[in-house]
mmCIF file as gemmi writes it, N, C-alpha and C atoms, coordinates in Angstrom:
data_model
loop_
_atom_site.group_PDB
_atom_site.id
_atom_site.type_symbol
_atom_site.label_atom_id
_atom_site.label_alt_id
_atom_site.label_comp_id
_atom_site.label_asym_id
_atom_site.label_entity_id
_atom_site.label_seq_id
_atom_site.pdbx_PDB_ins_code
_atom_site.Cartn_x
_atom_site.Cartn_y
_atom_site.Cartn_z
_atom_site.occupancy
_atom_site.B_iso_or_equiv
_atom_site.pdbx_formal_charge
_atom_site.auth_seq_id
_atom_site.auth_asym_id
_atom_site.pdbx_PDB_model_num
ATOM 1 N N . MET Axp A 1 ? 5.19 -31.74 8.66 1 0 ? 1 A 1
ATOM 2 C CA . MET Axp A 1 ? 4.876 -30.728 9.645 1 0 ? 1 A 1
ATOM 3 C C . MET Axp A 1 ? 4.886 -29.375 8.951 1 0 ? 1 A 1
ATOM 4 N N . SER Axp A 2 ? 3.885 -28.593 9.194 1 0 ? 2 A 1
ATOM 5 C CA . SER Axp A 2 ? 3.743 -27.278 8.592 1 0 ? 2 A 1
ATOM 6 C C . SER Axp A 2 ? 4.228 -26.216 9.567 1 0 ? 2 A 1
ATOM 7 N N . THR Axp A 3 ? 4.971 -25.223 9.048 1 0 ? 3 A 1
ATOM 8 C CA . THR Axp A 3 ? 5.404 -24.12 9.888 1 0 ? 3 A 1
ATOM 9 C C . THR Axp A 3 ? 4.772 -22.845 9.376 1 0 ? 3 A 1
ATOM 10 N N . LEU Axp A 4 ? 4.371 -22.022 10.291 1 0 ? 4 A 1
ATOM 11 C CA . LEU Axp A 4 ? 3.779 -20.743 9.927 1 0 ? 4 A 1
ATOM 12 C C . LEU Axp A 4 ? 4.856 -19.679 9.923 1 0 ? 4 A 1
ATOM 13 N N . MET Axp A 5 ? 4.804 -18.824 8.936 1 0 ? 5 A 1
ATOM 14 C CA . MET Axp A 5 ? 5.764 -17.738 8.851 1 0 ? 5 A 1
ATOM 15 C C . MET Axp A 5 ? 5.09 -16.446 9.287 1 0 ? 5 A 1
ATOM 16 N N . SER Axp A 6 ? 5.816 -15.65 10.043 1 0 ? 6 A 1
ATOM 17 C CA . SER Axp A 6 ? 5.264 -14.361 10.439 1 0 ? 6 A 1
ATOM 18 C C . SER Axp A 6 ? 5.424 -13.383 9.284 1 0 ? 6 A 1
ATOM 19 N N . PRO Axp A 7 ? 4.654 -12.299 9.284 1 0 ? 7 A 1
ATOM 20 C CA . PRO Axp A 7 ? 4.759 -11.331 8.192 1 0 ? 7 A 1
ATOM 21 C C . PRO Axp A 7 ? 6.166 -10.781 8.008 1 0 ? 7 A 1
ATOM 22 N N . THR Axp A 8 ? 6.945 -10.662 9.094 1 0 ? 8 A 1
ATOM 23 C CA . THR Axp A 8 ? 8.295 -10.122 8.959 1 0 ? 8 A 1
ATOM 24 C C . THR Axp A 8 ? 9.248 -11.116 8.319 1 0 ? 8 A 1
ATOM 25 N N . ASP Axp A 9 ? 8.893 -12.411 8.274 1 0 ? 9 A 1
ATOM 26 C CA . ASP Axp A 9 ? 9.731 -13.401 7.617 1 0 ? 9 A 1
ATOM 27 C C . ASP Axp A 9 ? 9.726 -13.211 6.104 1 0 ? 9 A 1
ATOM 28 N N . THR Axp A 10 ? 8.647 -12.696 5.57 1 0 ? 10 A 1
ATOM 29 C CA . THR Axp A 10 ? 8.526 -12.558 4.118 1 0 ? 10 A 1
ATOM 30 C C . THR Axp A 10 ? 8.445 -11.101 3.666 1 0 ? 10 A 1
ATOM 31 N N . GLU Axp A 11 ? 8.358 -10.171 4.595 1 0 ? 11 A 1
ATOM 32 C CA . GLU Axp A 11 ? 8.212 -8.762 4.242 1 0 ? 11 A 1
ATOM 33 C C . GLU Axp A 11 ? 9.476 -8.243 3.567 1 0 ? 11 A 1
ATOM 34 N N . VAL Axp A 12 ? 9.309 -7.505 2.495 1 0 ? 12 A 1
ATOM 35 C CA . VAL Axp A 12 ? 10.429 -6.844 1.833 1 0 ? 12 A 1
ATOM 36 C C . VAL Axp A 12 ? 10.159 -5.35 1.784 1 0 ? 12 A 1
ATOM 37 N N . LEU Axp A 13 ? 11.229 -4.585 1.878 1 0 ? 13 A 1
ATOM 38 C CA . LEU Axp A 13 ? 11.129 -3.13 1.922 1 0 ? 13 A 1
ATOM 39 C C . LEU Axp A 13 ? 11.817 -2.513 0.711 1 0 ? 13 A 1
ATOM 40 N N . THR Axp A 14 ? 11.341 -1.366 0.303 1 0 ? 14 A 1
ATOM 41 C CA . THR Axp A 14 ? 11.97 -0.631 -0.796 1 0 ? 14 A 1
ATOM 42 C C . THR Axp A 14 ? 13.168 0.144 -0.254 1 0 ? 14 A 1
ATOM 43 N N . PRO Axp A 15 ? 14.067 0.569 -1.138 1 0 ? 15 A 1
ATOM 44 C CA . PRO Axp A 15 ? 15.175 1.411 -0.678 1 0 ? 15 A 1
ATOM 45 C C . PRO Axp A 15 ? 14.68 2.689 0.016 1 0 ? 15 A 1
ATOM 46 N N . GLN Axp A 16 ? 13.58 3.244 -0.447 1 0 ? 16 A 1
ATOM 47 C CA . GLN Axp A 16 ? 13.041 4.452 0.186 1 0 ? 16 A 1
ATOM 48 C C . GLN Axp A 16 ? 12.617 4.175 1.631 1 0 ? 16 A 1
ATOM 49 N N . GLN Axp A 17 ? 11.986 3.032 1.859 1 0 ? 17 A 1
ATOM 50 C CA . GLN Axp A 17 ? 11.561 2.681 3.218 1 0 ? 17 A 1
ATOM 51 C C . GLN Axp A 17 ? 12.768 2.458 4.127 1 0 ? 17 A 1
ATOM 52 N N . VAL Axp A 18 ? 13.769 1.764 3.606 1 0 ? 18 A 1
ATOM 53 C CA . VAL Axp A 18 ? 14.975 1.489 4.407 1 0 ? 18 A 1
ATOM 54 C C . VAL Axp A 18 ? 15.72 2.787 4.69 1 0 ? 18 A 1
ATOM 55 N N . ALA Axp A 19 ? 15.816 3.657 3.706 1 0 ? 19 A 1
ATOM 56 C CA . ALA Axp A 19 ? 16.484 4.941 3.908 1 0 ? 19 A 1
ATOM 57 C C . ALA Axp A 19 ? 15.788 5.741 5.007 1 0 ? 19 A 1
ATOM 58 N N . ARG Axp A 20 ? 14.471 5.711 5.013 1 0 ? 20 A 1
ATOM 59 C CA . ARG Axp A 20 ? 13.711 6.42 6.041 1 0 ? 20 A 1
ATOM 60 C C . ARG Axp A 20 ? 13.99 5.83 7.419 1 0 ? 20 A 1
ATOM 61 N N . ILE Axp A 21 ? 14.016 4.506 7.514 1 0 ? 21 A 1
ATOM 62 C CA . ILE Axp A 21 ? 14.269 3.84 8.797 1 0 ? 21 A 1
ATOM 63 C C . ILE Axp A 21 ? 15.673 4.152 9.31 1 0 ? 21 A 1
ATOM 64 N N . LEU Axp A 22 ? 16.666 4.098 8.405 1 0 ? 22 A 1
ATOM 65 C CA . LEU Axp A 22 ? 18.059 4.324 8.804 1 0 ? 22 A 1
ATOM 66 C C . LEU Axp A 22 ? 18.432 5.801 8.839 1 0 ? 22 A 1
ATOM 67 N N . GLN Axp A 23 ? 17.528 6.654 8.387 1 0 ? 23 A 1
ATOM 68 C CA . GLN Axp A 23 ? 17.74 8.095 8.333 1 0 ? 23 A 1
ATOM 69 C C . GLN Axp A 23 ? 18.966 8.452 7.497 1 0 ? 23 A 1
ATOM 70 N N . VAL Axp A 24 ? 19.032 7.837 6.31 1 0 ? 24 A 1
ATOM 71 C CA . VAL Axp A 24 ? 20.066 8.15 5.33 1 0 ? 24 A 1
ATOM 72 C C . VAL Axp A 24 ? 19.379 8.385 3.987 1 0 ? 24 A 1
ATOM 73 N N . ASP Axp A 25 ? 20.111 8.935 3.05 1 0 ? 25 A 1
ATOM 74 C CA . ASP Axp A 25 ? 19.591 9.169 1.709 1 0 ? 25 A 1
ATOM 75 C C . ASP Axp A 25 ? 19.591 7.858 0.92 1 0 ? 25 A 1
ATOM 76 N N . THR Axp A 26 ? 18.707 7.751 -0.04 1 0 ? 26 A 1
ATOM 77 C CA . THR Axp A 26 ? 18.686 6.554 -0.887 1 0 ? 26 A 1
ATOM 78 C C . THR Axp A 26 ? 19.992 6.423 -1.675 1 0 ? 26 A 1
ATOM 79 N N . LYS Axp A 27 ? 20.643 7.542 -1.961 1 0 ? 27 A 1
ATOM 80 C CA . LYS Axp A 27 ? 21.942 7.498 -2.646 1 0 ? 27 A 1
ATOM 81 C C . LYS Axp A 27 ? 23.002 6.862 -1.749 1 0 ? 27 A 1
ATOM 82 N N . THR Axp A 28 ? 22.885 7.063 -0.46 1 0 ? 28 A 1
ATOM 83 C CA . THR Axp A 28 ? 23.802 6.42 0.478 1 0 ? 28 A 1
ATOM 84 C C . THR Axp A 28 ? 23.614 4.915 0.439 1 0 ? 28 A 1
ATOM 85 N N . LEU Axp A 29 ? 22.367 4.471 0.418 1 0 ? 29 A 1
ATOM 86 C CA . LEU Axp A 29 ? 22.101 3.032 0.317 1 0 ? 29 A 1
ATOM 87 C C . LEU Axp A 29 ? 22.676 2.462 -0.977 1 0 ? 29 A 1
ATOM 88 N N . ALA Axp A 30 ? 22.509 3.186 -2.081 1 0 ? 30 A 1
ATOM 89 C CA . ALA Axp A 30 ? 23.053 2.726 -3.361 1 0 ? 30 A 1
ATOM 90 C C . ALA Axp A 30 ? 24.576 2.627 -3.282 1 0 ? 30 A 1
ATOM 91 N N . ASN Axp A 31 ? 25.198 3.592 -2.657 1 0 ? 31 A 1
ATOM 92 C CA . ASN Axp A 31 ? 26.65 3.563 -2.49 1 0 ? 31 A 1
ATOM 93 C C . ASN Axp A 31 ? 27.077 2.392 -1.616 1 0 ? 31 A 1
ATOM 94 N N . TRP Axp A 32 ? 26.34 2.154 -0.535 1 0 ? 32 A 1
ATOM 95 C CA . TRP Axp A 32 ? 26.652 1.013 0.333 1 0 ? 32 A 1
ATOM 96 C C . TRP Axp A 32 ? 26.536 -0.298 -0.44 1 0 ? 32 A 1
ATOM 97 N N . ARG Axp A 33 ? 25.514 -0.42 -1.284 1 0 ? 33 A 1
ATOM 98 C CA . ARG Axp A 33 ? 25.366 -1.64 -2.083 1 0 ? 33 A 1
ATOM 99 C C . ARG Axp A 33 ? 26.575 -1.825 -2.989 1 0 ? 33 A 1
ATOM 100 N N . TYR Axp A 34 ? 27.007 -0.751 -3.624 1 0 ? 34 A 1
ATOM 101 C CA . TYR Axp A 34 ? 28.161 -0.789 -4.523 1 0 ? 34 A 1
ATOM 102 C C . TYR Axp A 34 ? 29.422 -1.211 -3.764 1 0 ? 34 A 1
ATOM 103 N N . LEU Axp A 35 ? 29.568 -0.715 -2.536 1 0 ? 35 A 1
ATOM 104 C CA . LEU Axp A 35 ? 30.754 -1.005 -1.727 1 0 ? 35 A 1
ATOM 105 C C . LEU Axp A 35 ? 30.649 -2.322 -0.96 1 0 ? 35 A 1
ATOM 106 N N . GLY Axp A 36 ? 29.488 -2.974 -1.036 1 0 ? 36 A 1
ATOM 107 C CA . GLY Axp A 36 ? 29.302 -4.222 -0.297 1 0 ? 36 A 1
ATOM 108 C C . GLY Axp A 36 ? 29.052 -4 1.182 1 0 ? 36 A 1
ATOM 109 N N . ARG Axp A 37 ? 28.534 -2.831 1.533 1 0 ? 37 A 1
ATOM 110 C CA . ARG Axp A 37 ? 28.225 -2.489 2.925 1 0 ? 37 A 1
ATOM 111 C C . ARG Axp A 37 ? 26.716 -2.421 3.11 1 0 ? 37 A 1
ATOM 112 N N . GLY Axp A 38 ? 26.313 -2.09 4.324 1 0 ? 38 A 1
ATOM 113 C CA . GLY Axp A 38 ? 24.897 -1.893 4.594 1 0 ? 38 A 1
ATOM 114 C C . GLY Axp A 38 ? 24.138 -3.196 4.735 1 0 ? 38 A 1
ATOM 115 N N . PRO Axp A 39 ? 22.82 -3.093 4.847 1 0 ? 39 A 1
ATOM 116 C CA . PRO Axp A 39 ? 21.992 -4.29 5.007 1 0 ? 39 A 1
ATOM 117 C C . PRO Axp A 39 ? 22.004 -5.158 3.75 1 0 ? 39 A 1
ATOM 118 N N . ARG Axp A 40 ? 21.844 -6.455 3.942 1 0 ? 40 A 1
ATOM 119 C CA . ARG Axp A 40 ? 21.749 -7.369 2.805 1 0 ? 40 A 1
ATOM 120 C C . ARG Axp A 40 ? 20.505 -7.015 1.997 1 0 ? 40 A 1
ATOM 121 N N . PHE Axp A 41 ? 20.597 -7.21 0.703 1 0 ? 41 A 1
ATOM 122 C CA . PHE Axp A 41 ? 19.483 -6.885 -0.181 1 0 ? 41 A 1
ATOM 123 C C . PHE Axp A 41 ? 19.355 -7.959 -1.24 1 0 ? 41 A 1
ATOM 124 N N . MET Axp A 42 ? 18.254 -7.912 -1.951 1 0 ? 42 A 1
ATOM 125 C CA . MET Axp A 42 ? 18.068 -8.821 -3.072 1 0 ? 42 A 1
ATOM 126 C C . MET Axp A 42 ? 17.69 -7.986 -4.281 1 0 ? 42 A 1
ATOM 127 N N . LYS Axp A 43 ? 18.01 -8.531 -5.438 1 0 ? 43 A 1
ATOM 128 C CA . LYS Axp A 43 ? 17.753 -7.81 -6.677 1 0 ? 43 A 1
ATOM 129 C C . LYS Axp A 43 ? 17.118 -8.78 -7.658 1 0 ? 43 A 1
ATOM 130 N N . ASP Axp A 44 ? 15.979 -8.392 -8.199 1 0 ? 44 A 1
ATOM 131 C CA . ASP Axp A 44 ? 15.277 -9.232 -9.16 1 0 ? 44 A 1
ATOM 132 C C . ASP Axp A 44 ? 14.869 -8.367 -10.34 1 0 ? 44 A 1
ATOM 133 N N . GLY Axp A 45 ? 15.458 -8.629 -11.479 1 0 ? 45 A 1
ATOM 134 C CA . GLY Axp A 45 ? 15.131 -7.838 -12.657 1 0 ? 45 A 1
ATOM 135 C C . GLY Axp A 45 ? 15.487 -6.374 -12.498 1 0 ? 45 A 1
ATOM 136 N N . GLY Axp A 46 ? 16.533 -6.091 -11.746 1 0 ? 46 A 1
ATOM 137 C CA . GLY Axp A 46 ? 16.965 -4.717 -11.535 1 0 ? 46 A 1
ATOM 138 C C . GLY Axp A 46 ? 16.251 -3.997 -10.408 1 0 ? 46 A 1
ATOM 139 N N . ILE Axp A 47 ? 15.289 -4.655 -9.783 1 0 ? 47 A 1
ATOM 140 C CA . ILE Axp A 47 ? 14.548 -4.044 -8.678 1 0 ? 47 A 1
ATOM 141 C C . ILE Axp A 47 ? 15.188 -4.469 -7.359 1 0 ? 47 A 1
ATOM 142 N N . VAL Axp A 48 ? 15.591 -3.483 -6.567 1 0 ? 48 A 1
ATOM 143 C CA . VAL Axp A 48 ? 16.241 -3.737 -5.285 1 0 ? 48 A 1
ATOM 144 C C . VAL Axp A 48 ? 15.198 -3.771 -4.185 1 0 ? 48 A 1
ATOM 145 N N . ARG Axp A 49 ? 15.29 -4.794 -3.349 1 0 ? 49 A 1
ATOM 146 C CA . ARG Axp A 49 ? 14.423 -4.919 -2.178 1 0 ? 49 A 1
ATOM 147 C C . ARG Axp A 49 ? 15.265 -5.41 -1.004 1 0 ? 49 A 1
ATOM 148 N N . TYR Axp A 50 ? 14.85 -5.025 0.181 1 0 ? 50 A 1
ATOM 149 C CA . TYR Axp A 50 ? 15.53 -5.436 1.401 1 0 ? 50 A 1
ATOM 150 C C . TYR Axp A 50 ? 14.599 -6.319 2.228 1 0 ? 50 A 1
ATOM 151 N N . PRO Axp A 51 ? 14.975 -7.565 2.46 1 0 ? 51 A 1
ATOM 152 C CA . PRO Axp A 51 ? 14.158 -8.382 3.356 1 0 ? 51 A 1
ATOM 153 C C . PRO Axp A 51 ? 14.147 -7.754 4.757 1 0 ? 51 A 1
ATOM 154 N N . ARG Axp A 52 ? 13.002 -7.674 5.361 1 0 ? 52 A 1
ATOM 155 C CA . ARG Axp A 52 ? 12.885 -7.058 6.69 1 0 ? 52 A 1
ATOM 156 C C . ARG Axp A 52 ? 13.797 -7.75 7.692 1 0 ? 52 A 1
ATOM 157 N N . ARG Axp A 53 ? 13.89 -9.073 7.607 1 0 ? 53 A 1
ATOM 158 C CA . ARG Axp A 53 ? 14.734 -9.798 8.558 1 0 ? 53 A 1
ATOM 159 C C . ARG Axp A 53 ? 16.207 -9.428 8.378 1 0 ? 53 A 1
ATOM 160 N N . ALA Axp A 54 ? 16.635 -9.097 7.147 1 0 ? 54 A 1
ATOM 161 C CA . ALA Axp A 54 ? 18.019 -8.673 6.906 1 0 ? 54 A 1
ATOM 162 C C . ALA Axp A 54 ? 18.272 -7.295 7.508 1 0 ? 54 A 1
ATOM 163 N N . LEU Axp A 55 ? 17.294 -6.407 7.394 1 0 ? 55 A 1
ATOM 164 C CA . LEU Axp A 55 ? 17.434 -5.082 8.003 1 0 ? 55 A 1
ATOM 165 C C . LEU Axp A 55 ? 17.477 -5.204 9.521 1 0 ? 55 A 1
ATOM 166 N N . ASP Axp A 56 ? 16.61 -6.034 10.085 1 0 ? 56 A 1
ATOM 167 C CA . ASP Axp A 56 ? 16.615 -6.246 11.535 1 0 ? 56 A 1
ATOM 168 C C . ASP Axp A 56 ? 17.959 -6.801 12 1 0 ? 56 A 1
ATOM 169 N N . ALA Axp A 57 ? 18.522 -7.743 11.255 1 0 ? 57 A 1
ATOM 170 C CA . ALA Axp A 57 ? 19.825 -8.324 11.602 1 0 ? 57 A 1
ATOM 171 C C . ALA Axp A 57 ? 20.919 -7.263 11.524 1 0 ? 57 A 1
ATOM 172 N N . TYR Axp A 58 ? 20.875 -6.438 10.5 1 0 ? 58 A 1
ATOM 173 C CA . TYR Axp A 58 ? 21.849 -5.355 10.327 1 0 ? 58 A 1
ATOM 174 C C . TYR Axp A 58 ? 21.812 -4.416 11.533 1 0 ? 58 A 1
ATOM 175 N N . LEU Axp A 59 ? 20.617 -4.05 11.96 1 0 ? 59 A 1
ATOM 176 C CA . LEU Axp A 59 ? 20.479 -3.16 13.113 1 0 ? 59 A 1
ATOM 177 C C . LEU Axp A 59 ? 20.932 -3.842 14.403 1 0 ? 59 A 1
ATOM 178 N N . ASP Axp A 60 ? 20.6 -5.116 14.564 1 0 ? 60 A 1
ATOM 179 C CA . ASP Axp A 60 ? 21.018 -5.858 15.759 1 0 ? 60 A 1
ATOM 180 C C . ASP Axp A 60 ? 22.535 -5.939 15.861 1 0 ? 60 A 1
ATOM 181 N N . GLU Axp A 61 ? 23.205 -6.145 14.729 1 0 ? 61 A 1
ATOM 182 C CA . GLU Axp A 61 ? 24.674 -6.253 14.72 1 0 ? 61 A 1
ATOM 183 C C . GLU Axp A 61 ? 25.337 -4.946 15.14 1 0 ? 61 A 1
ATOM 184 N N . ARG Axp A 62 ? 24.651 -3.846 14.961 1 0 ? 62 A 1
ATOM 185 C CA . ARG Axp A 62 ? 25.231 -2.546 15.26 1 0 ? 62 A 1
ATOM 186 C C . ARG Axp A 62 ? 24.749 -1.945 16.57 1 0 ? 62 A 1
ATOM 187 N N . THR Axp A 63 ? 23.979 -2.706 17.319 1 0 ? 63 A 1
ATOM 188 C CA . THR Axp A 63 ? 23.494 -2.232 18.604 1 0 ? 63 A 1
ATOM 189 C C . THR Axp A 63 ? 24.616 -2.33 19.634 1 0 ? 63 A 1
ATOM 190 N N . VAL Axp A 64 ? 24.862 -1.228 20.308 1 0 ? 64 A 1
ATOM 191 C CA . VAL Axp A 64 ? 25.927 -1.177 21.307 1 0 ? 64 A 1
ATOM 192 C C . VAL Axp A 64 ? 25.282 -1.131 22.685 1 0 ? 64 A 1
ATOM 193 N N . ILE Axp A 65 ? 25.746 -1.998 23.554 1 0 ? 65 A 1
ATOM 194 C CA . ILE Axp A 65 ? 25.268 -2.026 24.926 1 0 ? 65 A 1
ATOM 195 C C . ILE Axp A 65 ? 26.413 -1.552 25.819 1 0 ? 65 A 1
ATOM 196 N N . THR Axp A 66 ? 26.148 -0.528 26.58 1 0 ? 66 A 1
ATOM 197 C CA . THR Axp A 66 ? 27.192 0.017 27.474 1 0 ? 66 A 1
ATOM 198 C C . THR Axp A 66 ? 26.894 -0.393 28.906 1 0 ? 66 A 1
ATOM 199 N N . ASN Axp A 67 ? 27.909 -0.328 29.717 1 0 ? 67 A 1
ATOM 200 C CA . ASN Axp A 67 ? 27.774 -0.667 31.139 1 0 ? 67 A 1
ATOM 201 C C . ASN Axp A 67 ? 27.654 0.582 31.981 1 0 ? 67 A 1
ATOM 202 N N . ALA Axp A 68 ? 27.303 1.693 31.382 1 0 ? 68 A 1
ATOM 203 C CA . ALA Axp A 68 ? 27.219 2.963 32.097 1 0 ? 68 A 1
ATOM 204 C C . ALA Axp A 68 ? 26.023 3.018 33.009 1 0 ? 68 A 1
């Protein structure tokens, strides 16, 4: 059985793109990586990329729903 993947399943973002989305500096992202915080990332040959699904999960985990 074949499964189709949506573009967001395979999309990867640069630190600059993620910084823009999260409205933080790229240095903040680098610091978070060093501290083991922030969205999950992958590194290949020294190049850092963020899977879109990992960024979406990171944002979902931090979404607060109030009863106000």
